[in-house]
N, C-alpha and C positions, 0 to 999 in steps of 0.2 A: 041387582042390589050392590054387588061388589064393584061394578063399573061406576055406579053413582058415588060410592065411597071413594074410589080412586080419583074421580073427578073432583071431589071435595078436598082431598089431600094432595091434589096435583102440584101445588106450589112446593110441597115438601119433596115429592117424587122428582121434581125438576131441579132440585138443588144439585150443583155440579158433582159432588162426591157420590150422592145417591144415584143420580142419573148414570154416571160412569159405571158404578157397581152393578146396576140393573142391566145395562148393556152387556157388560162382561159376563154376567150370569146367563143372559140369553145366548151369547156366543159359546159359553161353556156347554150349555144344553145342546145347541146345534152341532157342536163338535162331537158330543157323545152320541147323538142320533146317527151321525155319519159313520163314526167308528164302530158303532154297534152292528151295522150292516156288514162290516168287514170282519169283525171279531165277535162272532156270536158266542154267547155264554161265557164271556170274559168279564171279570169284575172291573168296574170303572167307578171312580169317585172323583169329584171335583170340589173346588172351593173358590169362590170369586171375591174379588176386591175391586177397588176403584182403579187399580193399576193393571188388572188382568185377571188371570186365574191359574190355579194349579190343577193338574189332572194326574191321578194315580191310575195307571193302566199297564198292561203287558204289550200294548201295541208298539210297533217299531217307531223310531224317530221319524222316518220318512212318512209313514202313514199318519202320524199325529200332525206333522207339518202340513201335509196335503189336506187333511181333514179340517184343520183350523182355517186354512186359506179358502177351502171350498165352502165351509160354513159361513164365513164372512161374505164371500161373493154371493152366495145364495140368499142370505139375509138382506144384503144390499139390493138384490134383485127382486125383493118383495116376499120372500118366503119367511115371513115373520113368525109363523106357527112353529118353526124349528126351535124357538126360544122356550117352548113349554115341553117338559119331559116328565113322564109319570114316575120316574125313580127319584125325583128331586126331594131333598130334605123338607121343602115346604109342604109337599103332599104328605110325607111321613109324619111331620109335626102336626099337621091338621088331623090326621087319623088319631094320633096319640092324645091330642087335646080333647077331641070330641068324645072318644071312648072313656077317657078319664073323667070328664065332666058328667057323663051318663052314669058311670059307676058311683061317683061321689053323690050325685043326686039320688040315686036309687037306694043307697044304704045310709045316708046321713040322718041323724036324729032318731034312729030307731034302735031297738035292742038287737043283740046278736041273733036271737031266734027269728025275729021279724026280718032282719037283713038276710038271713039264710033262706027264709021262705020266699023272699023277693028275688032270689038268685035267678030263677028261670026268666023272669021279666027283665031283670037287669041285663042278662046275657042277650036276650032278644033285642033289647034296646041298643046294646053295644054293637050287635051285628048291623042294625039299621044305621047306626052312626058310621060304621065302617063303609057301608054302601054310599052314604051321603058324602063321606069325606073325600072320595076320589074326585068327583066333579068339583067340589069346593076347593080342594087343593090345586087342581089344574087352573081354576079361575083365579085363585090367589096369585099363582104364578103369572098368568096372563095379564092381570091388571095391576099387581102390586110389586112382586119380587123380581120380575124380569122385564126386559124391554126388547121386543123383537125387531126394532128399528135401530140398527147400529149407527146411524147417522154418518159422521165423518171418521168413525173409528178406523184405525190402522194398526197392523201388527208390527211391533218393534223388534221382538226377539222371542225365540222359542229355544229353551235350554232344557237339559235333562240331567238327572242323576239317579243312581240306584237307590232304592228305598225299600220299605216293607209296608204291606197293607195293614192299616190299623186293625186291631183285634186279632186277625188271623196270622199276622206276622209273615205272610207269604211274600217272597221276593217280588218286587214290582218296580216300575220306573216312575219317578215323579217328574212330570214335565211342568215347567213354569212358562206360561205364555204372558208376555208383557204387551200391553196395548196402550194406545194413546187416543184420546178423543176429547172434544171440548164440551 
């Protein structure tokens, strides 16, 4: 169903700004996949735009550089599945939306007492929503928010600066990866 929806909105997904952003989002995920094998249990977070992506990580500059270049090479070689990552905000947003909708539907329009009595059913429904959200979030990435085919993308620059991880304020390095594609 998502694939059919993506085909319906394909003209929007092919707009240059959106296409470049989706490709960079895919490259960001592929880079995180590669770095995650080298840096197990290390927090990483990224954010993509049409001009590239930023990556918060404790990985060394050399490892980030080689991971970005390997990710692009592998994606160009056909490993398009690297563009989908379970830790993506798309998947987390999907989980939040589904569980919120279930909770609202479960308690709306009833008294507090009735809502309280429905709580076990609402909780069960929320758990089912969580189970459904993982494959849904991954498919949203696959068909809508990322593009596993980098096309003619090239890496222009990789720079870094010290930063702090959002929320935890732990020291981390912010890498800015600039790309170009048509």
